[in-house]
C-alpha positions in Angstrom: 10.1 4.0 29.8 11.5 2.4 32.9 9.6 -0.2 35.0 7.6 1.4 37.9 5.6 -1.6 39.0 5.2 -5.3 39.1 1.5 -5.1 38.2 0.0 -6.3 35.0 -1.7 -4.1 32.4 -4.6 -6.2 31.0 -5.1 -5.5 27.4 -8.7 -6.8 26.6 -10.1 -7.2 23.3 -13.8 -6.5 22.6 -15.7 -8.1 19.9 -18.4 -5.8 18.8 -20.4 -3.7 21.5 -20.7 -6.6 24.2 -18.4 -7.6 27.0 -18.6 -11.1 28.6 -18.3 -12.0 32.1 -14.8 -12.8 31.8 -13.5 -9.4 30.5 -15.7 -7.9 33.6 -13.8 -10.2 36.1 -10.6 -8.8 34.7 -11.6 -5.2 34.9 -13.1 -5.8 38.4 -9.3 -6.5 39.4 -8.1 -3.1 38.0 -8.4 0.4 39.3 -7.9 2.1 36.0 -8.8 1.5 32.3 -8.0 3.2 29.0 -10.8 3.0 26.7 -12.9 4.8 23.9 -16.2 6.2 25.1 -17.9 3.5 22.9 -16.2 0.8 24.9 -17.0 2.4 28.3 -20.4 2.5 27.2 -20.1 -1.3 26.6 -18.8 -1.8 30.2 -21.8 0.0 31.6 -24.1 -2.3 29.5 -22.5 -5.4 30.7 -22.7 -4.2 34.3 -26.5 -3.9 34.0 -26.9 -7.2 32.0 -24.6 -9.3 34.0 -26.2 -8.6 37.4 -25.1 -7.2 40.9 -21.8 -8.7 41.0 -20.6 -6.0 38.8 -22.6 -3.1 39.6 -20.6 0.2 40.0 -17.6 -1.1 38.3 -17.4 1.9 35.7 -17.6 4.2 38.8 -14.9 2.5 40.5 -12.7 2.5 37.6 -10.5 5.8 36.9 -10.9 6.4 33.1 -7.9 7.1 31.0 -8.6 8.7 27.5 -7.4 6.6 24.8 -6.4 9.4 22.5 -4.1 11.1 21.9 -2.0 7.8 22.1 1.1 9.4 23.7 -1.1 11.0 26.6 -2.8 7.8 27.1 0.6 6.0 27.4 1.6 8.5 30.0 -1.5 8.4 32.1 -1.5 4.5 32.0 2.0 4.7 33.3 1.1 6.8 36.0 -1.9 4.7 37.0 0.1 1.3 36.5 2.5 2.4 39.3 -0.5 2.2 41.8 -2.0 -1.3 40.8 -3.4 -3.3 37.9 -4.7 -1.5 34.8 -6.5 -2.3 31.7 -6.9 -1.3 28.2 -9.9 -1.9 26.1 -9.6 -2.3 22.3 -11.6 -3.7 19.6 -11.0 -7.2 18.5 -7.7 -8.5 18.7 -5.2 -5.8 20.1 -2.3 -7.6 18.5 -3.6 -7.4 15.0 -3.5 -3.9 13.6 -4.2 -2.7 17.2 -2.7 -0.9 20.1 -0.8 -3.9 21.2 2.3 -3.1 19.3 2.4 0.3 20.7 2.0 -0.9 24.3 4.7 -3.6 23.8 7.1 -0.7 22.6 6.1 1.4 25.7 5.9 -1.2 28.5 7.6 -4.3 27.3 5.8 -7.6 26.5 6.5 -8.9 30.1 4.4 -6.1 31.7 1.4 -6.7 29.6 -1.3 -9.7 29.5 -3.4 -9.9 26.4 -6.8 -11.1 26.3 -8.0 -11.0 22.4 -11.4 -11.3 21.1 -12.4 -12.3 17.5 -11.1 -9.6 15.2 -13.6 -7.5 13.1 -11.7 -9.0 10.1 -12.6 -12.6 11.2 -16.1 -11.5 11.9 -16.6 -9.6 8.6 -15.1 -12.7 6.5 -17.6 -15.1 8.4 -20.5 -12.9 7.6 -19.7 -13.1 3.9 -18.3 -16.8 4.1 -15.2 -15.7 2.4 -12.0 -17.6 3.2 -9.3 -15.2 4.2 -6.0 -17.3 4.5 -4.7 -15.9 1.2 -6.1 -12.3 1.5 -3.9 -9.2 1.5 -4.5 -7.0 4.7 -4.1 -3.2 4.4 -4.7 -0.4 7.1 -5.8 2.7 5.8 -6.1 4.3 9.3 -4.4 7.8 8.9 -3.0 7.1 5.4 -2.9 9.1 2.2 -5.7 7.4 0.1 -4.1 8.3 -3.2 -2.0 5.2 -3.6 -4.4 2.6 -2.2 -5.9 1.7 -5.5 -2.5 0.5 -6.8 -2.2 -2.0 -3.7 -5.8 -3.1 -3.7 -6.0 -4.0 -7.3 -3.1 -6.6 -7.3 -4.9 -9.1 -5.2 -8.1 -11.3 -5.7 -9.0 -10.4 -2.3 -8.0 -7.3 0.0 -9.3 -6.6 3.3 -9.2 -3.0 4.4 -9.2 -1.5 7.9 -10.9 2.1 7.1 -11.2 5.3 8.8 -13.6 8.2 8.5 -11.3 9.7 5.7 -10.9 6.3 3.9 -14.4 5.2 4.1 -15.9 2.6 1.6 -17.5 5.1 -0.6 -14.1 7.0 -0.9 -12.4 3.7 -1.6 -14.9 3.1 -4.1 -14.4 6.5 -5.8 -10.6 6.0 -5.8 -10.7 2.7 -7.6 -13.2 4.1 -10.2 -10.8 6.9 -10.8 -7.7 4.6 -11.1 -9.5 2.1 -13.4 -10.7 4.9 -15.6 -7.0 6.1 -16.0 -6.4 2.6 -17.5 -9.7 2.6 -19.6 -10.4 -0.7 -17.7 -14.3 -0.5 -17.7 -14.6 -4.4 -18.1 -13.0 -4.8 -14.6 -14.7 -1.9 -13.1 -18.0 -3.6 -13.4 -16.6 -6.8 -11.8 -14.8 -5.2 -8.5 -17.0 -5.8 -5.4 -16.8 -4.3 -2.0 -18.1 -6.2 0.8 -18.8 -4.0 4.0 -19.6 -5.1 7.3 -20.8 -2.3 9.6 -21.0 -2.2 13.6 -20.3 -5.8 13.8 -22.1 -7.4 16.8 -23.7 -4.1 17.7 -27.6 -3.4 17.4 -27.1 -1.5 14.2 -25.0 -4.2 12.5 -25.4 -4.1 8.7 -23.7 -6.1 5.8 -23.8 -5.7 2.0 -22.0 -6.3 -1.1 -21.7 -3.5 -3.6 -20.4 -2.7 -7.2 -18.0 0.3 -7.2 -20.7 2.8 -8.5 -23.1 1.7 -5.9 -20.7 1.8 -3.1 -19.5 5.3 -4.2 -23.1 6.6 -3.7 -23.7 4.8 -0.2 -22.8 6.2 3.1 -21.5 3.9 5.8 -20.9 3.7 9.4 -17.3 4.8 10.4 -17.0 1.4 12.3 -16.6 -1.0 9.4 -14.6 -3.6 7.7 -14.2 -3.5 3.8 -13.4 -6.5 1.7 -12.5 -5.8 -2.1 -12.8 -8.9 -4.2 -11.5 -9.1 -7.9 -12.0 -12.1 -10.3 -8.6 -13.9 -10.2 -8.5 -14.3 -14.1 -8.2 -10.5 -14.5 -5.1 -10.1 -12.5 -1.3 -10.5 -13.6 -0.1 -13.9 -12.8 3.1 -13.7 -14.8 6.6 -14.1 -13.5 8.0 -11.4 -11.7 11.1 -10.7 -14.3 11.1 -11.8 -17.8 8.5 -9.9 -19.9 9.5 -10.1 -23.5 9.2 -7.7 -26.5 6.6 -10.1 -28.0 4.3 -9.7 -25.0 4.3 -5.9 -24.9 2.4 -4.1 -27.8 4.6 -1.0 -29.0 4.7 1.3 -31.9 7.6 1.8 -34.2 10.1 -0.1 -32.2 9.5 2.2 -29.2 10.2 -0.2 -26.5 13.3 -0.9 -24.3 14.8 -4.2 -25.5 14.7 -7.3 -23.0 18.4 -7.4 -22.3 18.7 -3.6 -21.8 15.6 -3.6 -19.5 17.0 -6.6 -17.5 20.2 -4.5 -16.8 18.2 -1.2 -16.2 16.0 -2.9 -13.6 19.0 -4.5 -12.0 20.5 -0.9 -11.7 17.3 0.5 -10.3 17.4 -2.0 -7.4 13.6 -2.3 -7.0 12.1 -3.4 -3.6 8.6 -3.8 -2.1 6.5 -0.8 -1.5 8.3 1.6 -3.8 6.9 4.5 -5.7 8.4 4.4 -9.4 8.5 7.0 -12.3 9.0 6.0 -15.8 9.6 9.2 -17.6 9.3 9.1 -21.4 7.8 5.7 -21.0 7.0 4.8 -24.6 5.2 1.6 -24.6 5.7 1.5 -20.8 7.8 -1.9 -20.8 10.0 -0.7 -17.8 7.1 0.5 -15.6 5.1 -2.7 -16.6 8.1 -4.9 -15.3 8.9 -2.9 -12.4 5.0 -3.2 -11.5 5.0 -6.9 -11.9 7.9 -7.6 -9.8 6.3 -6.4 -6.5 2.5 -6.1 -6.3 2.8 -3.2 -3.9 4.8 -1.1 -6.2 3.2 2.1 -7.4 4.2 2.8 -10.9 3.6 6.1 -13.1 4.3 6.0 -16.6 4.7 9.5 -18.0 4.2 9.8 -21.7 3.6 12.8 -23.8 2.3 11.1 -26.9 -1.4 10.1 -26.7 -1.2 7.2 -29.0 1.5 5.7 -26.7 -0.6 6.4 -23.5 -3.3 4.1 -25.4 -0.7 1.5 -25.9 0.4 1.5 -22.1 -3.3 1.2 -21.2 -3.9 -1.6 -23.4 -0.6 -3.5 -22.1 -1.9 -2.9 -18.5 -5.2 -4.5 -19.4 -3.8 -7.2 -21.4 -1.2 -8.2 -18.9 -3.3 -7.7 -15.9 -1.1 -5.2 -14.4 -3.2 -2.7 -12.4 -0.8 -1.0 -10.0 0.5 1.3 -12.9 -1.0 4.7 -13.8 -0.4 6.2 -17.2 0.2 10.1 -17.1 -0.1 12.0 -20.2 1.8 15.2 -20.6 5.2 16.7 -21.1 7.9 16.3 -18.5 9.1 17.8 -16.3 5.5 19.8 -15.8 3.8 16.5 -15.9 5.5 15.4 -12.9 3.7 18.0 -10.7 1.5 16.4 -8.2 3.0 12.8 -8.4 4.1 11.3 -5.0 7.7 11.5 -4.5 9.6 8.7 -6.1 11.9 6.0 -4.7 12.9 5.0 -8.2 13.1 6.9 -11.4 13.9 5.7 -14.9 14.4 8.3 -17.8 14.1 6.6 -21.2 13.2 9.7 -23.3 13.5 13.3 -22.7 12.3 15.1 -25.8 15.4 17.6 -25.7 14.6 18.4 -21.9 16.8 16.0 -20.3 18.6 18.6 -17.9 15.3 20.0 -16.7 14.0 16.4 -16.3 17.0 15.2 -14.3 16.6 18.5 -12.0 13.2 17.9 -11.3 13.3 14.2 -10.6 16.6 14.6 -8.5 15.0 17.3 -6.2 11.7 14.9 -5.7 13.7 11.9 -5.3 13.7 10.3 -2.0 17.0 10.1 0.2 18.6 6.9 -1.0 16.6 6.9 -4.0 18.0 5.8 -7.5 17.7 7.4 -11.0 18.7 5.7 -14.2 19.0 7.4 -17.4 19.6 5.3 -20.8 21.6 6.9 -23.2 21.7 6.0 -27.0 23.2 9.0 -28.1 26.9 9.9 -27.4 25.9 13.4 -26.5 23.5 12.2 -23.8 26.0 9.8 -22.5 28.5 12.6 -22.2 26.2 15.2 -20.7 23.9 13.2 -18.4 26.5 12.3 -15.7 27.5 15.7 -15.3 24.0 17.1 -14.8 23.3 14.2 -12.6 26.4 15.0 -10.3 25.5 18.7 -10.2 22.5 17.9 -8.5 24.2 15.8 -6.0 23.8 12.2 -7.2 26.6 9.7 -7.0 27.1 8.5 -10.5 28.3 5.3 -12.3 28.2 4.3 -15.9 27.8 0.9 -17.8 28.0 0.4 -21.5 25.8 -2.5 -22.6 26.2 -4.1 -26.0 24.0 -7.0 -27.2 24.4 -9.5 -30.0 21.4 -11.7 -30.7 22.3 -15.0 -32.2 20.4 -17.7 -34.0 20.8 -21.1 -32.1 20.7 -22.9 -35.5 23.0 -20.4 -37.4 26.0 -21.9 -39.2 29.4 -21.5 -37.4 31.0 -18.0 -37.7 27.7 -16.2 -38.4 27.4 -12.6 -36.7 23.9 -12.6 -35.7 22.2 -9.1 -35.1 23.7 -6.4 -33.0 21.6 -3.9 -31.1 22.6 -0.3 -30.6 24.8 0.1 -27.8 23.2 1.8 -24.6 25.1 3.7 -21.9 23.3 3.0 -18.6 23.7 5.9 -16.2 23.0 5.5 -12.6 22.7 8.1 -9.9 22.1 7.5 -6.2 20.8 10.3 -3.9 22.7 10.2 -0.6 
């Protein structure tokens, strides 16, 4: 969008439902304003409250509908060519607000920001909660399926909600996720602090347990703060989970050294969705989930006794951004969100079908890793991966564990060699 005017666009933050005289003076210098119906009503209320100086202001301002945003930008651009304009927004427009979109459309030099206290600041003040270390998530227009993974990795998460992702829906999602981990102890300790209609006549604040919040209906204008006892969350190092820390059955665990190479080949990053197929004890999924708190990990395992082991490991290690999925792959993968990374540790003789399914669902640029103990798997898996369009490379890993105090010349203990097969989706 090219510059059409030397006038400024004033972006005015409104705290709650009331405008002060400073905001009205800025509006009085403008001939058009983009605002929601709620904030236009706040302008009318301020006109009447602040006296004759501002009477008739709303009738003089050309209204520009705030939604849809693209249409608002077009209307604002046309009005801006004729003189100074304003945009009214809640709180601080540069904090999860319209500010970013306006800067992209007009450039920062054409805009002048007048922030108010954000609803986040007001909510934390109402509950006397320091928020300098809080995680902040916006759920506006987002798929609510994955938010439990990201909420449950921080002692305090501040949530910008919408009509779909309301506090009761958030509570229901958290209950469902914690039930999948059989983590009823934590379920009773998570609290939702909800501040509704802040600085408006109907302001209400309350703190709720999850089951209570799930049965309560809230105003759509709210800020929700989730708090979790810090002692129940993972505080271990990002990488370096050992076999002794992970409960497992009959040696069904990816050994430490092999796991380190596997994770390196997976090249994990923040915000990824990870599938661990044939997860066994879940050690790879546990470590991937621990590396980045906004990872969403799914550990798929057909044996019920191992699903119980995965749940126990999650509870004991405080790793909550992981969901066990009981079932036989590839059928059990149906309905899971598309992955960025996939590890296939076990296949139950269905490796080709699993690779085909995972490759089809894998995001572009995604990585799949298959660990092969058997020579037949090491020989067949690369060809299958190449047929489904993956760029494949292989590494053969041999590990010998030595005793630091052993006599010179001792051989130590050798682990079974593993072929690590990586496929990258271009």
